[in-house]
C-alpha positions as CSV (number, residue, x, y, z in Angstrom):
1,M,-19.7,10.9,-0.4
2,D,-17.1,10.2,-3.1
3,P,-17.9,6.7,-4.4
4,R,-14.2,5.9,-4.2
5,I,-14.5,6.0,-0.4
6,R,-17.2,3.3,-0.4
7,N,-15.0,1.3,-2.7
8,H,-12.1,1.7,-0.3
9,A,-14.3,0.5,2.5
10,E,-15.4,-2.6,0.6
11,I,-11.8,-3.6,-0.3
12,I,-10.9,-3.3,3.4
13,A,-13.8,-5.5,4.5
14,N,-13.9,-8.0,1.7
15,H,-10.3,-8.3,0.6
16,S,-8.1,-7.1,3.4
17,V,-9.7,-8.5,6.6
18,D,-12.3,-11.0,5.3
19,L,-15.1,-9.5,7.5
20,Q,-17.5,-12.1,8.8
21,E,-20.9,-11.9,10.5
22,G,-20.5,-11.5,14.3
23,D,-16.9,-10.2,14.1
24,N,-16.0,-7.6,16.7
25,V,-14.3,-4.8,14.9
26,I,-12.1,-1.9,16.1
27,I,-11.7,1.1,13.7
28,D,-8.9,3.3,14.9
29,A,-9.0,6.5,13.0
30,H,-8.4,10.3,13.3
31,P,-11.7,12.2,13.2
32,I,-10.7,13.7,9.8
33,A,-11.2,10.3,8.2
34,E,-14.8,10.3,9.3
35,D,-16.2,9.6,5.8
36,L,-14.2,6.4,5.5
37,V,-15.3,5.4,9.0
38,V,-18.9,6.0,8.1
39,A,-18.5,3.9,4.9
40,L,-17.0,1.1,6.9
41,Y,-19.8,1.2,9.4
42,E,-22.2,0.8,6.5
43,V,-20.4,-2.3,5.2
44,I,-20.0,-3.7,8.7
45,G,-23.7,-3.3,9.3
46,E,-24.5,-5.1,6.1
47,K,-22.2,-7.9,7.2
48,G,-23.8,-8.2,10.6
49,A,-20.5,-7.4,12.5
50,N,-20.0,-5.2,15.6
51,P,-18.0,-2.0,15.2
52,V,-16.4,0.3,17.8
53,S,-14.3,3.4,17.0
54,T,-11.3,4.7,18.8
55,S,-8.6,7.3,18.0
56,Q,-5.9,5.8,20.3
57,R,-3.4,5.0,17.6
58,T,-3.9,7.9,15.3
59,G,-5.2,10.7,17.7
60,K,-1.8,12.4,17.8
61,R,-3.1,15.6,19.6
62,Q,-4.3,13.8,22.7
63,Q,-1.2,11.5,22.6
64,R,1.0,14.5,22.6
65,A,-0.8,16.0,25.6
66,F,-0.5,12.8,27.5
67,L,3.2,12.2,26.7
68,R,4.3,15.8,27.5
69,A,2.5,15.6,30.8
70,S,3.9,12.2,31.8
71,D,7.1,11.4,33.7
72,G,8.2,8.8,31.2
73,E,7.3,5.8,33.4
74,F,4.7,3.6,31.7
75,E,3.0,0.3,32.2
76,T,1.0,-1.7,29.7
77,P,-2.6,-0.4,30.0
78,Q,-4.5,-3.5,30.7
79,H,-7.9,-2.1,29.7
80,E,-6.6,-1.3,26.2
81,L,-5.0,-4.7,26.0
82,A,-8.3,-6.3,27.0
83,L,-10.1,-4.4,24.2
84,I,-7.8,-5.9,21.7
85,E,-7.9,-9.4,23.2
86,N,-11.7,-9.3,22.5
87,T,-11.3,-8.1,19.0
88,D,-11.5,-10.1,15.8
89,V,-10.6,-7.4,13.3
90,Y,-8.5,-4.3,13.8
91,I,-8.6,-1.5,11.1
92,A,-6.2,1.4,11.5
93,I,-6.7,4.5,9.3
94,R,-3.9,6.9,8.9
95,A,-4.9,10.6,8.4
96,S,-3.8,13.8,10.0
97,D,-4.6,17.4,10.5
98,N,-1.0,18.0,11.6
99,V,1.8,15.6,10.6
100,T,4.2,17.1,13.1
101,Q,1.9,17.0,16.1
102,T,4.3,15.0,18.2
103,S,7.5,16.7,17.1
104,D,8.0,18.3,20.5
105,V,7.7,15.1,22.5
106,D,10.9,13.9,24.2
107,P,12.1,10.9,22.0
108,E,13.0,9.0,25.2
109,I,9.5,9.3,26.5
110,S,8.1,8.2,23.1
111,S,10.4,5.2,23.1
112,A,9.3,4.2,26.7
113,Y,5.7,4.6,25.7
114,Q,6.3,2.3,22.7
115,Q,7.9,-0.3,24.8
116,A,5.0,-0.4,27.3
117,H,2.6,-0.8,24.4
118,G,4.6,-3.8,23.0
119,P,2.1,-6.4,24.2
120,I,-0.7,-4.4,22.6
121,L,1.1,-4.4,19.3
122,E,1.6,-8.2,19.6
123,E,-2.1,-8.7,20.3
124,R,-3.2,-6.5,17.4
125,L,-1.0,-8.5,15.1
126,S,-2.8,-11.7,16.1
127,T,-6.1,-10.3,14.8
128,R,-7.2,-9.9,11.2
129,W,-5.7,-6.4,10.8
130,C,-5.4,-3.8,8.2
131,L,-3.5,-0.4,8.1
132,T,-4.7,2.0,5.4
133,Q,-4.7,5.7,4.5
134,Y,-7.4,8.4,4.2
135,P,-6.3,11.3,1.9
136,A,-6.4,14.1,4.5
137,P,-5.2,17.6,3.5
138,A,-2.2,17.6,5.9
139,N,-0.9,14.4,4.3
140,A,-1.4,16.0,0.9
141,Q,0.6,19.0,2.1
142,L,3.4,16.8,3.4
143,A,3.5,15.1,0.0
144,E,3.6,18.6,-1.7
145,M,0.4,17.9,-3.6
146,S,-3.0,19.5,-3.9
147,T,-5.7,17.8,-1.9
148,E,-7.5,16.6,-5.0
149,G,-4.2,15.4,-6.5
150,Y,-3.4,13.5,-3.4
151,E,-6.9,11.9,-3.3
152,N,-6.4,10.7,-6.8
153,F,-2.9,9.3,-5.9
154,V,-4.2,7.5,-2.8
155,W,-7.3,5.9,-4.4
156,D,-5.4,5.0,-7.6
157,A,-3.0,3.0,-5.4
158,V,-5.7,1.5,-3.2
159,N,-8.7,0.8,-5.5
160,K,-7.0,-1.6,-7.9
161,D,-7.0,-5.2,-9.1
162,W,-5.2,-6.9,-6.3
163,D,-5.3,-10.3,-7.9
164,E,-3.3,-9.0,-10.8
165,Q,-0.8,-7.3,-8.4
166,R,-0.4,-10.6,-6.5
167,A,0.4,-12.4,-9.8
168,H,3.0,-9.8,-10.7
169,Q,4.7,-10.1,-7.3
170,A,4.6,-13.8,-7.3
171,N,7.5,-13.7,-9.7
172,M,9.7,-12.2,-7.1
173,V,8.4,-14.6,-4.4
174,E,9.5,-17.5,-6.5
175,I,13.0,-16.1,-6.6
176,L,13.3,-15.0,-2.9
177,D,11.5,-17.8,-1.1
178,P,14.0,-20.6,-1.7
179,A,17.0,-18.2,-1.4
180,D,19.9,-18.2,1.0
181,E,21.8,-15.0,0.6
182,V,20.7,-11.6,-0.6
183,R,22.9,-8.7,-1.5
184,I,21.8,-5.1,-1.9
185,V,24.1,-2.6,-3.7
186,S,23.3,1.0,-4.5
187,G,26.0,3.5,-5.6
188,D,29.1,3.7,-3.4
189,T,27.1,4.0,-0.1
190,T,25.1,0.8,0.2
191,D,26.5,-2.8,0.1
192,V,24.9,-5.1,2.5
193,T,24.4,-8.9,2.6
194,M,22.1,-11.0,4.7
195,S,20.8,-14.6,4.9
196,V,17.1,-15.3,4.5
197,D,17.6,-19.0,4.5
198,G,14.4,-20.9,5.7
199,N,12.4,-17.7,6.1
200,P,9.2,-17.4,4.1
201,T,8.7,-14.6,1.6
202,I,5.3,-12.8,1.9
203,N,3.4,-11.5,-1.1
204,D,1.8,-8.3,0.2
205,H,-1.2,-7.7,-2.1
206,G,-3.3,-5.3,-0.1
207,E,-4.3,-7.4,3.0
208,H,-2.5,-6.2,6.1
209,N,-1.3,-3.0,4.3
210,L,-3.6,-1.2,2.0
211,P,-2.2,-0.3,-0.4
212,G,0.0,-3.3,-0.7
213,G,2.7,-3.8,-3.3
214,E,5.8,-5.4,-1.9
215,V,7.3,-8.8,-1.1
216,F,9.1,-9.1,2.2
217,T,10.9,-11.5,4.5
218,A,13.0,-11.5,7.6
219,P,16.8,-11.7,7.6
220,Q,18.5,-14.1,9.9
221,P,19.2,-11.7,12.8
222,D,23.0,-12.4,13.1
223,S,23.7,-12.6,9.4
224,V,23.5,-8.9,8.3
225,E,26.9,-7.5,7.2
226,G,27.9,-4.2,5.5
227,E,26.6,-0.7,5.3
228,V,23.4,1.0,4.1
229,L,22.6,4.6,3.3
230,F,18.9,5.1,3.4
231,D,18.7,8.0,0.9
232,M,15.0,8.5,1.1
233,P,13.8,10.4,4.3
234,L,11.3,9.2,6.8
235,Y,8.9,10.7,9.2
236,H,9.1,9.3,12.7
237,Q,7.6,10.7,15.9
238,G,6.5,13.8,13.8
239,R,10.0,14.6,12.7
240,E,11.9,14.1,9.4
241,I,15.1,12.0,9.6
242,T,17.3,12.2,6.5
243,D,20.3,10.2,5.2
244,V,20.2,7.5,7.7
245,Y,23.4,5.5,7.7
246,L,23.8,2.1,9.4
247,E,26.8,-0.2,9.5
248,F,26.2,-3.8,10.5
249,S,28.5,-6.4,11.9
250,E,27.3,-9.9,12.9
251,G,23.8,-8.6,12.5
252,E,24.0,-5.6,14.8
253,V,24.2,-1.9,14.1
254,V,27.7,-0.9,15.2
255,S,27.7,2.6,13.8
256,H,25.0,5.0,12.8
257,S,24.4,8.6,11.7
258,A,21.8,10.8,10.1
259,A,22.0,14.2,8.5
260,K,18.9,15.5,10.3
261,N,17.4,14.5,13.7
262,E,20.1,11.9,14.4
263,E,18.9,11.8,18.1
264,I,15.6,10.3,17.0
265,L,17.4,7.6,15.2
266,T,19.6,6.9,18.2
267,E,16.5,6.6,20.5
268,V,15.0,4.1,18.0
269,L,18.1,2.0,18.0
270,N,18.2,2.2,21.8
271,T,14.7,1.0,22.3
272,D,15.8,-2.6,23.2
273,A,18.3,-5.2,22.1
274,G,16.3,-6.2,19.0
275,S,16.1,-2.6,17.7
276,R,19.7,-2.8,16.6
277,R,19.0,-5.7,14.3
278,L,17.0,-6.0,11.1
279,G,13.6,-7.5,11.3
280,E,12.5,-7.0,7.7
281,L,13.8,-6.9,4.1
282,G,11.2,-5.6,1.7
283,I,11.2,-5.0,-2.1
284,G,8.7,-2.5,-3.5
285,M,6.7,-3.5,-6.6
286,N,3.6,-1.3,-6.8
287,R,4.0,0.7,-10.1
288,D,1.0,2.9,-9.3
289,I,3.0,4.5,-6.5
290,D,5.2,6.6,-8.7
291,R,6.3,9.4,-6.3
292,F,7.7,9.9,-2.9
293,T,5.2,11.3,-0.4
294,Y,6.8,11.1,3.1
295,N,4.4,8.3,3.9
296,M,6.0,4.9,4.6
297,L,2.8,3.0,3.9
298,F,3.1,4.1,0.3
299,D,6.8,4.9,-0.1
300,E,8.0,1.5,0.8
301,K,5.9,0.0,-2.0
302,M,7.4,2.1,-4.8
303,G,8.7,-0.1,-7.6
304,D,12.3,1.2,-7.6
305,T,13.0,0.8,-3.9
306,V,14.2,-1.6,-1.2
307,H,13.4,-1.1,2.4
308,M,14.7,-2.5,5.6
309,A,13.2,-2.3,9.1
310,V,15.2,-2.3,12.3
311,G,13.3,-4.1,15.1
312,R,10.6,-6.6,15.2
313,A,10.3,-9.4,12.6
314,Y,6.8,-10.5,11.7
315,D,5.8,-14.0,12.8
316,D,4.9,-15.2,9.4
317,T,8.3,-14.2,7.9
318,V,10.3,-16.5,10.3
319,G,10.6,-20.1,9.4
320,E,10.2,-22.9,11.9
321,G,13.3,-23.4,14.0
322,N,14.8,-20.0,12.9
323,E,15.5,-17.2,15.3
324,Q,13.0,-14.3,15.3
325,N,14.2,-10.8,16.1
326,D,12.0,-9.4,18.9
327,S,11.6,-5.7,19.6
328,A,9.0,-3.1,20.6
329,A,10.2,-1.1,17.6
330,H,9.7,-1.7,13.9
331,V,10.9,1.2,11.8
332,D,11.2,1.0,8.0
333,M,13.8,2.9,6.0
334,I,14.1,3.1,2.2
335,V,16.9,2.9,-0.4
336,D,16.4,4.3,-3.9
337,M,17.3,1.5,-6.3
338,S,16.4,3.3,-9.6
339,E,20.1,4.1,-10.6
340,N,23.5,2.5,-10.2
341,S,22.1,-0.4,-8.1
342,F,21.3,-4.1,-8.1
343,I,19.7,-6.8,-6.0
344,E,21.6,-10.1,-6.1
345,V,20.1,-13.4,-4.9
346,D,22.5,-16.3,-4.3
347,G,25.0,-14.7,-6.7
348,E,22.6,-13.9,-9.5
349,V,21.4,-10.3,-10.3
350,V,17.6,-10.3,-10.2
351,Q,17.0,-6.5,-10.3
352,R,19.1,-3.8,-11.9
353,D,18.4,-0.1,-11.7
354,G,14.8,-0.9,-10.5
355,T,13.9,-3.3,-13.3
356,F,13.3,-7.0,-12.4
357,R,14.6,-9.8,-14.5
358,F,11.0,-10.8,-15.3
359,E,10.2,-7.4,-16.7
360,D,10.9,-5.9,-20.1
361,G,14.1,-3.9,-20.3
362,F,16.1,-5.9,-17.8
363,E,19.8,-6.0,-18.5
364,K,22.2,-8.5,-16.7
């Protein structure tokens, strides 16, 4: 076994989820990630915890079969909910043998399924959880990389000094945490403002998401005004959506379009009332992620990007007494900030063309 896999497992256990003796652990992984699952079982055994494996979240082939055979009417599966309710640690491992496995599932059915599983998502987020990536060949192919090249890319981004990364990102937390208004401008297509007043800024240094490499918070749901062109594509429900355009008024999406697979975007926005509002503003800061790979877990962490998510706001990004956007959806989309762009916080430019004011080369 590649020693980087064992290192990956140890970072998950010791850094990301703080694994303790007696913990009940779910590992949700595609079979192609078996080596990482085996390494985790070794670490879990050494810790005296209790593992169980599932492929419910990442087993897209069986999910496709189920959804295509169903009538679109779903209830929350109580036995699955009960499993999560009795879990201390939830580890999800992304990996695929076919990244477009669910591309022929009706988006309305996928949306209904997601809504029914909303309580399960809520319960998972109350555990010590971690989402990570195993470098499977299909993911390498989507990234237009060789398998070996993709393995190097993934483990360079994952197996790093997370204390050093946390210190780097703390500079941006100090700027954003006490802020009121944030403005994002990119070219002639993105100019959006929002209030983050009273909402904490989280320093993501490889705990819930591995790799980490962003700082993020939640906008006040009714405060978002302006327009955004998300010029980096995303994969959702096994399909590529490109050039997503959203226009906001009083916090709500009032107009939208996409160059490709607009109907998928429409179904996301129609999931529920909260899916037409922003639940997250994130700023990428991981310089080891230096290329776009069609994988949001990595792409949203790129150093020259900003991402925004329609849908659910995470509990720890909403200040006491502030409104929390609630939704069964949480879909991240990315703006390239490397050229002709800036981030403004309370009227002061804090990043221009991808360079932060606390980095060399920053120009006001």
